[in-house]
C-alpha positions in Angstrom: 82.1 -62.5 117.0 85.3 -64.3 116.4 87.2 -66.0 113.6 88.9 -69.3 114.4 92.0 -70.2 112.5 93.2 -73.7 113.4 96.8 -74.5 112.6 97.2 -70.7 113.0 101.0 -70.9 113.7 101.5 -73.1 110.7 102.2 -72.2 107.1 98.8 -71.5 105.5 97.1 -70.7 108.9 99.5 -67.9 109.7 99.2 -66.4 106.2 95.4 -66.5 106.7 95.7 -64.7 110.1 97.8 -62.0 108.5 95.4 -61.6 105.6 92.5 -61.2 108.0 94.5 -58.6 109.9 94.9 -56.7 106.6 91.1 -56.6 106.3 90.9 -55.0 109.7 90.1 -58.2 111.7 91.9 -58.9 114.9 89.1 -60.8 116.6 90.9 -64.1 115.8 91.2 -67.1 118.0 94.5 -68.8 117.0 94.5 -72.5 117.6 97.5 -74.7 117.3 99.9 -77.2 119.0 103.1 -75.4 119.9 105.0 -78.6 120.8 107.2 -77.3 118.0 107.7 -73.9 119.7 109.6 -72.2 116.9 106.3 -71.9 115.0 105.4 -68.9 117.2 107.5 -66.8 114.9 104.8 -67.0 112.3 102.5 -65.0 114.5 104.8 -62.3 115.8 103.6 -59.8 113.2 100.0 -60.8 113.5 97.2 -59.5 115.8 95.0 -62.1 117.6 92.4 -62.0 120.4 93.5 -65.3 122.0 95.7 -68.3 121.5 94.4 -71.8 122.5 96.1 -75.2 122.4 94.3 -77.5 120.1 93.2 -79.9 122.9 92.0 -77.0 125.1 90.1 -75.6 122.1 88.3 -78.9 121.5 87.3 -79.2 125.1 85.9 -75.6 125.2 84.1 -76.1 121.9 82.4 -79.3 123.1 81.4 -77.7 126.3 79.6 -74.9 124.6 82.1 -72.1 125.2 81.9 -70.9 121.6 78.2 -71.4 120.9 76.9 -68.4 119.0 80.1 -66.4 119.0 81.9 -67.6 115.8 81.9 -65.8 112.5 83.8 -68.5 110.6 86.3 -71.3 111.0 89.3 -71.6 108.8 90.4 -75.1 109.6 94.1 -75.6 108.6 95.2 -77.6 111.5 96.5 -81.1 110.6 99.4 -83.4 110.7 100.8 -82.7 107.2 103.8 -85.0 107.3 103.1 -87.4 104.4 105.8 -89.8 105.8 104.2 -90.1 109.2 103.3 -93.7 109.9 101.3 -93.6 113.1 97.8 -94.1 111.6 96.0 -93.7 114.9 97.6 -90.3 115.4 96.9 -89.3 111.8 93.2 -90.2 112.0 92.7 -88.6 115.4 94.4 -85.4 114.3 93.1 -85.1 110.8 89.8 -86.9 110.6 88.2 -86.9 114.1 89.3 -83.3 114.9 87.8 -82.1 111.6 84.6 -84.1 112.2 84.1 -82.4 115.6 84.5 -79.0 114.0 82.1 -79.9 111.2 79.4 -80.9 113.7 79.8 -77.7 115.7 79.8 -75.5 112.6 76.7 -77.2 111.2 74.9 -77.1 114.6 75.6 -73.4 115.0 75.4 -72.1 111.3 79.1 -71.3 111.1 80.9 -71.4 107.8 83.7 -74.0 107.7 86.5 -73.6 105.3 89.0 -76.4 105.6 92.2 -77.8 104.2 92.0 -81.0 102.2 94.9 -82.2 99.9 95.8 -83.2 96.4 97.2 -86.3 98.0 93.8 -87.9 97.8 94.4 -88.5 94.1 97.4 -90.7 94.7 99.3 -91.8 91.6 96.4 -91.1 89.2 96.7 -88.7 86.3 93.2 -87.2 86.5 92.8 -84.5 89.2 89.2 -83.6 89.2 86.9 -83.7 92.3 85.3 -87.0 91.7 85.4 -90.3 93.7 86.5 -92.3 90.7 89.9 -90.4 90.6 90.7 -90.7 94.4 93.1 -93.4 95.6 95.5 -92.0 98.3 98.9 -93.7 98.7 99.5 -93.0 102.4 97.6 -92.6 105.6 97.9 -88.8 105.4 96.1 -88.8 102.1 93.5 -91.3 103.4 92.7 -89.1 106.4 92.0 -86.2 104.1 90.0 -88.4 101.7 87.9 -89.8 104.5 86.9 -86.4 105.8 86.1 -85.2 102.2 83.8 -88.3 102.0 82.1 -87.2 105.2 81.6 -83.7 103.9 80.1 -85.1 100.7 77.5 -86.9 102.8 76.7 -83.8 104.8 76.6 -81.2 102.0 73.0 -82.0 100.7 71.5 -81.0 104.1 74.1 -78.5 105.1 72.8 -75.5 107.2 76.0 -73.4 106.7 78.7 -73.2 104.1 81.2 -76.1 104.0 84.2 -75.5 101.6 87.1 -77.9 101.3 90.3 -77.0 99.4 92.5 -79.7 97.9 95.8 -77.9 98.1 98.4 -78.8 95.6 102.1 -77.9 96.1 101.9 -74.7 98.1 105.0 -72.6 98.7 105.8 -69.2 100.1 106.6 -67.3 103.3 106.0 -68.7 106.9 106.9 -72.3 106.0 110.4 -72.4 107.5 109.3 -74.4 110.6 108.2 -77.4 108.4 111.7 -78.9 108.1 111.8 -81.6 105.4 108.1 -81.0 104.6 108.8 -77.4 103.5 108.5 -76.6 99.8 111.1 -77.4 97.2 111.5 -73.7 96.6 112.4 -73.1 100.3 114.9 -76.0 100.3 116.5 -74.9 97.0 117.0 -71.4 98.3 118.7 -72.7 101.5 120.9 -75.1 99.5 122.0 -72.5 97.0 122.8 -69.9 99.7 124.7 -72.4 101.8 126.4 -74.7 99.2 126.1 -72.9 95.8 124.0 -75.7 94.4 120.6 -77.4 94.6 119.6 -81.0 94.6 116.9 -82.8 92.6 115.9 -86.4 92.2 117.0 -88.4 89.2 114.2 -89.6 86.9 111.5 -92.0 88.0 108.1 -93.2 86.7 109.2 -92.5 83.2 110.3 -88.9 83.9 113.8 -87.5 83.2 116.0 -86.1 85.9 114.2 -83.2 87.6 111.3 -83.5 85.2 108.7 -84.9 87.6 105.9 -82.3 87.4 103.7 -80.8 90.1 101.2 -78.0 90.3 103.0 -75.4 92.4 100.8 -72.7 93.8 101.9 -69.6 95.7 100.6 -68.9 99.2 99.1 -65.6 98.2 96.8 -67.3 95.7 95.8 -69.9 98.3 94.8 -67.1 100.8 92.9 -65.3 98.1 90.8 -68.3 97.2 90.0 -68.9 100.9 88.8 -65.3 101.3 86.8 -65.5 98.1 84.7 -68.3 99.5 84.4 -66.5 102.8 83.0 -63.5 100.9 80.6 -65.7 98.9 78.9 -67.8 101.6 76.3 -69.0 99.2 78.9 -71.4 97.7 79.9 -74.8 99.2 81.8 -77.8 97.9 85.2 -79.4 97.6 87.5 -77.6 95.2 91.0 -78.2 93.8 93.3 -75.3 94.8 96.2 -75.2 92.3 97.1 -73.2 89.3 96.0 -75.7 86.7 99.5 -75.9 85.4 102.0 -78.8 85.9 105.6 -77.6 85.9 108.8 -79.7 86.4 110.9 -79.4 89.5 113.7 -78.2 87.2 111.6 -75.0 86.8 111.7 -74.4 90.5 115.5 -74.8 90.6 115.9 -72.5 87.6 113.7 -69.8 89.2 115.4 -70.0 92.6 119.0 -70.0 91.3 118.4 -67.2 88.8 116.5 -65.2 91.4 119.5 -65.5 93.8 121.9 -64.6 90.9 119.8 -61.6 90.1 120.1 -60.4 93.7 123.9 -60.9 93.4 124.1 -58.9 90.2 124.8 -62.0 88.1 123.3 -63.0 84.7 120.7 -65.8 84.4 121.7 -69.3 83.4 119.9 -72.1 81.5 119.2 -75.5 83.1 121.9 -77.0 80.9 124.4 -74.4 82.1 123.5 -75.1 85.7 123.9 -78.8 85.3 127.2 -78.3 83.4 128.5 -76.1 86.2 127.4 -78.4 89.0 124.9 -75.9 90.3 122.1 -78.5 89.8 122.9 -82.0 91.2 120.6 -85.0 90.6 120.5 -87.5 93.5 119.2 -91.0 93.8 115.4 -91.4 94.4 114.8 -92.3 98.0 113.7 -95.9 98.7 111.2 -94.7 101.3 109.3 -92.8 98.7 109.0 -95.5 96.0 105.4 -96.3 95.4 104.2 -93.4 97.6 105.3 -90.5 95.4 103.2 -88.3 93.0 105.4 -87.8 90.0 102.7 -85.7 88.3 100.0 -83.4 89.6 97.9 -80.8 87.8 94.7 -79.4 89.3 91.6 -79.4 87.2 90.3 -76.0 88.3 87.2 -76.0 86.2 85.0 -76.4 89.3 86.8 -73.5 91.0 86.3 -71.3 87.9 82.7 -72.3 87.7 82.2 -71.2 91.3 83.2 -67.7 90.2 86.9 -67.5 91.1 88.4 -65.8 88.1 91.7 -64.3 89.2 94.9 -65.5 87.5 97.4 -67.7 89.4 101.1 -66.8 89.6 103.4 -69.0 87.5 106.5 -70.7 89.1 108.7 -67.9 87.7 106.5 -65.2 89.1 105.9 -66.8 92.5 109.5 -68.0 93.1 110.9 -64.6 92.2 108.7 -63.0 94.8 109.5 -65.7 97.4 113.3 -65.5 96.8 113.2 -61.8 97.5 111.3 -62.4 100.7 113.7 -65.1 101.8 116.7 -62.9 101.1 115.1 -60.1 103.2 114.7 -57.6 100.3 111.0 -58.2 99.5 107.8 -57.2 101.1 
């Protein structure tokens, strides 16, 4: 029996592969699209049984090659670029691909654990898993929303577990390949190491400079929630996966800079001191993001807690400190 991890060379997928390895599993079929070849580095320290290109995997799946041999599917593969404007590609890659996997998993009693997104909530300020609060601002968010809607229709007659995770702002190791879509923490670390300063947006939507708030969740917590639901296959549903805390982007900058300073033997600074010394620079808000930007997100995790997941989530200070040490090559 095999585990399938789609998007296996990507950020969350590669961390899931590594976590399965730590549990003693190497019977993993890694599925991805390596047109961005540098993603292979995410799998160098992982053990897998086979690698398949996404298109080859879909052909084999639809021709019965995997009938009766799958233990579970962790479906992380998607176009995650929220600025991508080719709607046909986005829907084929995010909605139709997911629909084929859903059909197979239901037909063959295979648990499907898949990546949804907090982008389905758009610019709203209520982040609970209900249709009334969902209004995506871009085609990426719409592709995730539409698949969630399909899952909702299938859940009442589901023959195997279906679990969707609405990821909020995930950060942590193995995201370096994502370029501009990598986390703020990753970009701040690179900026500070290269230039001695970090850049944040000026205020927008009624928020002060750097005070736009997001629910930032560390990758280790994301992996732990995925594995919790794999271990509890009596549970299905669509769940927010965030910390339940909204923190300003300034908190990320503060944690990154002070984390780097600690490694250099320097004392911590306050936000005001960083601004005064030019370490934090506020830049104009991009025109391309106006009307398409979530200035506030905060996961309502009551459904996740009600499902039995009780472990605490790392704060920004805790998660970023751990991440900075890894990025600097001195952490685990």
